[in-house]
C-alpha positions as CSV (number, residue, x, y, z in Angstrom):
1,M,-46.9,40.7,218.7
2,T,-43.9,38.7,219.1
3,K,-40.4,40.2,217.9
4,S,-37.5,37.6,216.9
5,Q,-34.1,38.3,218.9
6,P,-31.4,39.8,217.2
7,Q,-29.5,36.9,214.7
8,I,-25.7,36.4,216.2
9,S,-22.7,34.4,214.1
10,Q,-21.8,31.4,216.4
11,P,-18.4,31.7,217.0
12,S,-16.3,28.5,217.6
13,Y,-14.3,29.4,220.8
14,A,-15.8,31.8,223.7
15,P,-12.9,32.1,226.2
16,I,-15.9,33.9,228.4
17,A,-19.4,33.2,228.6
18,V,-21.9,34.9,230.8
19,L,-25.3,33.1,231.8
20,I,-27.9,36.0,233.3
21,V,-30.6,33.5,234.8
22,A,-34.0,35.1,234.2
23,A,-36.3,32.3,234.8
24,G,-37.7,33.5,237.9
25,R,-41.1,35.0,238.6
26,G,-40.3,37.7,241.2
27,S,-43.4,37.6,243.6
28,R,-42.2,39.9,246.0
29,A,-41.8,42.4,243.6
30,G,-45.4,42.8,243.4
31,E,-48.2,42.8,241.4
32,G,-47.5,43.1,237.3
33,A,-45.0,41.2,234.8
34,P,-41.5,39.2,236.0
35,K,-39.6,41.8,237.9
36,Q,-37.0,41.4,235.3
37,Y,-39.3,42.6,232.5
38,R,-40.7,46.1,234.2
39,R,-39.6,48.9,233.1
40,V,-37.3,51.1,235.1
41,A,-36.2,54.5,233.6
42,G,-37.5,53.6,230.3
43,K,-35.9,49.7,229.6
44,T,-36.8,47.1,231.2
45,I,-34.5,45.7,234.2
46,L,-33.3,42.8,232.0
47,S,-31.7,45.4,229.4
48,H,-30.0,47.3,231.9
49,T,-28.5,44.3,233.1
50,L,-27.3,43.2,229.5
51,N,-26.0,46.6,228.7
52,A,-23.9,46.2,231.6
53,I,-22.4,43.3,231.2
54,K,-21.9,44.3,227.4
55,D,-20.1,47.4,229.2
56,A,-17.5,45.0,230.9
57,L,-17.1,42.4,228.6
58,P,-17.8,43.6,225.2
59,E,-16.7,40.2,223.8
60,A,-18.3,37.6,226.4
61,V,-20.9,35.0,224.8
62,I,-24.3,36.0,226.7
63,Q,-26.8,33.0,227.2
64,V,-30.3,33.7,229.1
65,V,-32.2,31.2,231.0
66,I,-35.9,32.3,230.8
67,H,-39.1,31.1,232.0
68,P,-41.1,29.2,228.9
69,D,-44.1,31.4,229.5
70,D,-42.2,34.9,229.0
71,T,-40.8,34.3,225.6
72,D,-42.9,37.9,223.8
73,L,-41.4,39.6,227.1
74,Y,-38.1,38.2,226.5
75,N,-38.0,39.2,222.6
76,D,-39.4,42.8,223.4
77,A,-36.5,43.0,226.1
78,V,-33.6,42.4,224.2
79,Q,-34.8,42.9,220.1
80,N,-31.7,45.5,220.2
81,H,-28.6,43.2,221.9
82,P,-26.8,40.1,219.9
83,I,-26.9,37.3,222.5
84,Q,-27.4,33.7,222.2
85,P,-30.8,32.3,221.4
86,A,-32.9,31.9,225.5
87,V,-33.0,28.4,226.7
88,F,-36.0,27.5,229.2
89,G,-35.3,27.4,233.1
90,G,-36.6,24.0,234.9
91,S,-38.6,23.8,238.1
92,S,-35.8,25.3,240.2
93,R,-32.8,28.1,240.1
94,Q,-30.0,25.2,239.9
95,E,-32.2,23.5,237.2
96,S,-32.1,26.3,235.2
97,V,-28.2,27.1,235.5
98,F,-27.7,23.8,234.4
99,N,-29.8,24.3,231.1
100,G,-28.3,27.7,230.6
101,I,-24.6,25.6,230.8
102,S,-25.7,22.9,228.9
103,A,-26.8,25.2,226.1
104,L,-22.8,26.6,226.0
105,K,-21.3,23.7,226.0
106,H,-20.6,23.5,222.1
107,L,-18.6,27.2,222.4
108,E,-16.3,25.0,224.7
109,P,-16.0,28.6,227.2
110,E,-12.6,28.6,229.7
111,F,-14.9,30.7,231.6
112,I,-18.3,31.8,233.0
113,L,-20.1,34.0,234.8
114,V,-23.4,33.4,236.3
115,H,-25.7,36.2,236.6
116,D,-28.8,37.6,238.0
117,A,-31.2,39.8,235.6
118,A,-32.4,41.7,238.5
119,R,-29.1,42.7,239.1
120,P,-28.7,46.1,237.0
121,F,-25.9,48.0,239.2
122,V,-23.6,45.6,238.7
123,D,-20.0,47.4,237.8
124,T,-16.8,47.1,235.4
125,G,-14.6,47.0,238.8
126,T,-16.5,43.5,240.3
127,I,-16.5,42.2,237.0
128,H,-12.8,42.7,236.4
129,R,-11.9,41.4,239.8
130,L,-14.0,38.3,239.2
131,I,-11.8,37.4,235.6
132,G,-8.6,38.4,237.6
133,A,-8.9,35.7,240.0
134,L,-10.2,33.7,237.0
135,K,-7.0,34.2,235.2
136,A,-4.6,33.4,238.7
137,G,-5.9,30.0,239.4
138,A,-9.4,30.6,241.4
139,Q,-11.7,27.3,240.6
140,A,-14.8,29.8,241.4
141,V,-14.9,33.8,243.0
142,L,-18.0,35.5,244.3
143,P,-18.3,39.0,244.7
144,A,-18.8,39.7,248.5
145,T,-19.2,42.5,250.5
146,K,-18.5,42.7,254.8
147,V,-21.3,42.6,257.1
148,T,-21.3,45.3,259.0
149,D,-24.8,45.2,261.0
150,T,-25.2,43.6,264.0
151,L,-26.7,40.3,263.6
152,K,-29.2,38.9,265.9
153,S,-30.7,34.7,265.8
154,V,-34.4,34.7,266.6
155,T,-36.3,32.5,268.0
156,E,-40.1,32.7,268.3
157,G,-39.9,36.9,267.9
158,T,-36.7,36.6,271.0
159,I,-33.2,37.0,270.4
160,T,-31.5,34.3,271.5
161,H,-27.8,35.5,271.0
162,T,-25.5,38.2,268.9
163,V,-24.1,36.2,265.7
164,D,-20.1,37.0,265.2
165,R,-19.6,39.0,262.2
166,E,-16.3,39.1,262.0
167,R,-16.0,36.6,259.1
168,L,-19.1,37.1,258.0
169,Y,-19.9,38.1,254.0
170,A,-22.9,39.1,251.7
171,V,-22.2,37.3,248.5
172,Q,-23.7,38.8,245.2
173,T,-23.8,38.0,241.6
174,P,-22.0,37.4,239.0
175,Q,-20.8,34.4,240.1
176,A,-17.5,33.1,238.4
177,F,-16.0,29.6,237.8
178,S,-13.8,27.2,235.1
179,F,-16.5,26.1,233.2
180,E,-15.4,23.0,232.9
181,N,-15.7,22.6,237.4
182,L,-19.4,24.4,237.2
183,L,-20.1,21.9,234.7
184,E,-19.2,19.2,236.8
185,A,-20.8,20.2,240.0
186,H,-23.5,20.9,238.4
187,S,-24.1,17.9,236.9
188,A,-23.3,15.9,240.4
189,A,-26.0,18.7,241.9
190,I,-29.3,17.5,239.7
191,G,-32.1,17.2,242.4
192,K,-31.1,19.1,245.1
193,E,-31.8,22.7,246.3
194,L,-29.0,24.6,246.4
195,T,-29.2,29.1,246.6
196,D,-26.2,30.0,244.5
197,D,-23.5,28.4,242.1
198,G,-21.1,28.8,244.9
199,A,-23.2,26.5,247.2
200,V,-23.2,24.2,244.2
201,M,-19.6,24.3,243.7
202,E,-18.9,23.4,247.8
203,A,-20.8,20.9,247.4
204,S,-18.9,19.1,244.7
205,G,-15.6,19.9,247.3
206,F,-14.3,22.9,245.4
207,S,-12.5,26.0,246.8
208,V,-14.6,28.9,246.5
209,Q,-12.8,32.0,246.9
210,V,-14.4,35.6,247.2
211,V,-13.5,38.7,246.2
212,E,-14.6,42.5,246.9
213,G,-18.2,43.3,245.8
214,N,-20.4,46.9,245.7
215,A,-22.6,47.6,247.6
216,E,-24.6,49.3,244.8
217,N,-24.8,46.1,242.7
218,F,-28.4,45.1,244.6
219,K,-31.0,43.1,243.8
220,I,-34.1,44.5,242.9
221,T,-36.9,42.5,244.8
222,T,-39.4,44.5,246.3
223,A,-41.4,47.7,245.4
224,A,-39.1,49.9,247.2
225,D,-36.4,48.1,245.4
226,F,-37.8,49.3,242.1
227,V,-38.4,53.2,243.6
228,K,-34.3,53.1,244.1
229,A,-33.3,51.8,241.0
230,E,-35.3,54.2,239.3
231,Q,-33.7,57.3,241.5
232,I,-30.2,55.9,240.6
233,L,-31.2,55.0,236.5
234,M,-32.6,58.1,236.1
235,M,-29.6,60.5,237.8
236,Q,-27.4,58.9,235.4
237,L,-29.5,60.1,232.6
238,A,-29.2,63.8,233.7
239,D,-29.1,65.6,230.4
240,V,-32.8,66.9,229.7
241,R,-33.6,68.2,226.3
242,V,-36.8,69.2,224.9
243,G,-37.6,69.0,221.0
244,S,-40.3,70.8,219.3
245,G,-42.4,69.6,216.1
246,Y,-45.0,70.6,213.5
247,D,-47.3,69.3,210.9
248,V,-50.2,70.1,208.4
249,H,-52.0,67.5,206.1
250,R,-55.2,68.7,203.4
251,F,-58.0,66.9,203.3
252,E,-59.3,65.1,200.5
253,D,-61.8,62.4,199.6
254,G,-61.9,59.4,202.1
255,D,-63.8,58.4,205.3
256,H,-61.6,57.8,207.8
257,V,-58.3,59.6,209.3
258,W,-55.4,58.3,210.7
259,L,-54.3,60.0,214.3
260,C,-52.2,59.3,216.8
261,G,-52.0,55.5,215.4
262,V,-55.4,55.3,216.1
263,R,-58.0,55.2,212.8
264,I,-61.2,57.7,213.3
265,P,-64.4,57.4,211.3
266,F,-64.7,60.2,209.7
267,T,-66.3,61.8,206.1
268,K,-62.8,62.5,204.5
269,S,-59.1,61.3,204.8
270,L,-56.1,63.1,205.5
271,K,-53.5,63.7,202.2
272,G,-50.2,62.5,202.1
273,H,-48.0,59.9,200.8
274,S,-48.1,57.9,204.0
275,D,-51.2,57.2,206.0
276,A,-50.9,61.4,206.7
277,D,-51.0,60.8,210.9
278,V,-50.6,64.4,211.6
279,G,-49.9,63.6,214.7
280,L,-47.2,61.3,214.4
281,H,-45.6,63.3,212.0
282,A,-45.3,66.0,214.2
283,L,-44.3,63.9,217.7
284,T,-41.9,61.9,215.4
285,D,-39.9,65.7,214.3
286,A,-40.2,66.3,217.8
287,L,-37.9,63.4,219.0
288,L,-35.9,63.5,216.3
289,A,-35.4,67.1,217.3
290,S,-34.6,66.5,220.8
291,I,-31.5,64.4,219.6
292,A,-30.8,66.9,216.7
293,D,-31.0,64.2,214.3
294,G,-32.5,65.7,211.6
295,D,-36.1,65.3,210.1
296,I,-38.8,63.0,209.6
297,G,-38.8,64.2,205.7
298,Q,-35.1,63.8,205.4
299,H,-35.1,60.3,207.3
300,F,-38.4,58.8,204.9
301,P,-38.1,61.3,202.1
302,P,-41.7,61.2,199.9
303,S,-40.0,60.7,196.8
304,D,-39.1,57.3,198.2
305,A,-42.5,55.0,196.8
306,K,-41.6,52.8,199.5
307,W,-43.0,55.2,201.9
308,R,-45.9,55.1,200.0
309,G,-49.5,54.4,202.5
310,A,-46.8,53.3,205.2
311,P,-47.9,53.3,208.7
312,S,-46.5,56.2,210.7
313,D,-45.8,54.4,213.8
314,Q,-43.3,53.2,211.6
315,F,-41.6,56.6,211.4
316,L,-42.5,57.1,215.6
317,T,-40.9,54.1,216.4
318,F,-37.7,54.9,214.4
319,A,-37.0,58.3,216.4
320,R,-37.6,56.4,219.5
321,D,-34.9,53.4,218.9
322,R,-33.1,56.8,218.1
323,V,-33.1,57.8,221.4
324,R,-32.4,54.2,222.9
325,A,-29.3,54.2,220.8
326,K,-27.8,57.1,222.5
327,G,-28.8,55.4,225.9
328,G,-31.7,57.5,226.2
329,V,-35.1,57.3,227.5
330,V,-38.8,59.5,226.5
331,A,-39.7,61.0,229.7
332,H,-43.0,62.9,228.2
333,V,-44.6,63.9,225.3
334,S,-47.3,66.1,224.4
335,V,-49.6,66.3,221.1
336,C,-52.1,69.2,220.5
337,I,-54.0,68.1,217.4
338,I,-55.8,71.6,216.0
339,C,-58.8,71.0,213.8
340,E,-62.4,71.7,213.6
341,K,-63.7,68.1,213.2
342,P,-63.4,65.1,213.1
343,K,-63.9,65.2,217.3
344,V,-60.7,64.5,219.0
345,G,-61.8,63.8,222.5
346,P,-63.7,60.6,222.4
347,H,-60.5,58.6,220.8
348,N,-58.3,60.3,223.3
349,P,-57.7,57.6,225.8
350,A,-56.9,55.1,222.6
351,M,-54.7,57.3,221.5
352,R,-52.9,58.1,224.6
353,S,-52.7,54.3,225.0
354,R,-51.3,53.6,221.4
355,V,-48.8,56.6,221.8
356,A,-47.5,54.8,225.0
357,E,-47.5,51.3,223.2
358,L,-45.3,53.1,220.5
359,L,-42.5,54.8,222.9
360,L,-42.6,51.9,225.4
361,I,-43.3,54.6,228.3
362,D,-46.3,54.8,230.7
363,V,-49.3,55.9,229.6
364,D,-49.4,58.8,232.3
365,R,-46.1,60.3,230.2
366,V,-48.4,61.1,227.0
367,S,-50.5,63.9,227.0
368,I,-52.9,64.7,224.2
369,Q,-55.1,67.5,223.6
370,A,-57.3,69.0,221.0
371,T,-58.3,72.8,219.9
372,T,-59.8,74.4,217.1
373,T,-58.9,77.7,215.7
374,E,-62.3,79.3,216.0
375,K,-63.1,79.0,212.8
376,L,-60.5,80.7,211.6
377,G,-57.7,80.0,209.4
378,F,-57.8,77.2,206.9
379,T,-58.8,74.6,209.9
380,G,-61.1,76.5,210.8
381,R,-62.2,76.3,207.2
382,E,-62.1,72.7,207.7
383,E,-59.9,72.1,205.1
384,G,-57.5,70.3,206.6
385,I,-55.5,69.1,210.4
386,A,-52.6,70.7,212.0
387,A,-50.5,69.7,215.0
388,Q,-47.9,70.2,217.5
389,A,-45.7,68.0,219.6
390,T,-43.2,68.4,222.5
391,A,-40.9,65.7,223.7
392,T,-39.0,65.8,226.6
393,I,-36.0,63.2,226.4
394,R,-33.2,62.3,229.1
395,L,-29.9,61.2,227.7
396,P,-27.0,60.4,230.0
397,L,-24.3,63.4,230.4
398,K,-21.1,62.6,228.5
399,G,-18.1,61.9,230.5
């Protein structure tokens, strides 16, 4: 399902704009979605990058350039980020950046930063050094780190000579510019193949300076980079919490039950104000418990008519978003369905898949089990179904 972007008020003037280039295909990252939309530590890389930019420049206007084929992926990734409507990129990076710059002209920004979507570890210090250099009069500023490895020139597998590294630097993004200067340089560079915006400025004769970058601001490119990024981000989410939930619903006349988001044909239905999905109700309470945020009855009271017959996936995604609003991620969930009938086993794969979809996590982080009570108690008498759930989440440590 396609989600629309958050609506934003259009400012009449933006002193600083940030253009995030997310139109690439990321072929070196291996099979799967383009790398900027893959999840690391529970969120897409693009979402992590947007968070880093907003932390450093909360008042900046953010524009993202995307591939036309990625609209649904993009809308899912940015649904909690108030940013400019996306624009489509072109056949080259230079063309994509030019499209993004053109979309910002009406805002008349003084400065613009151009950043790769696949660099989620940009730090506030680097961005402030870039802005400081622009305010001091620089036309173009790139973050860079001094090359420390020995460099060799190689021809057909044989070293021809050692390269003098004394004046060599590896540049990163974001790269910062006077907006008018960058627009002029890109207008002149249409049709050229230039690897970054610093090169575009150089080609037009502008002076390009460097400031100190940060070695941790690496670009996620290969499969190994994803592993490295996951390790870094999970270390930042060191507050591990576990919540539990329990729910019961009695049977009534009907022809199906809802369990963990899956409609299961049966000779009865479960009685409840909503769709009575006992599994999702228990899991919703488990997530809310993990952040000490009340329970499902407080947020969705049965006395409120608008929840009559409501699908319980609304409740679960609400709890998920409460965790995400705290900067957290869902690490693992487990649901145990307690009943004599219906048989849960045949529906287990579909249930796990649906819960994973709702929580935006991999299916191997979802466990769904079923058991009976050996004919004991109300579930043994087939009067209803019970469910218990646990949820493990990870939150940032408070400073």
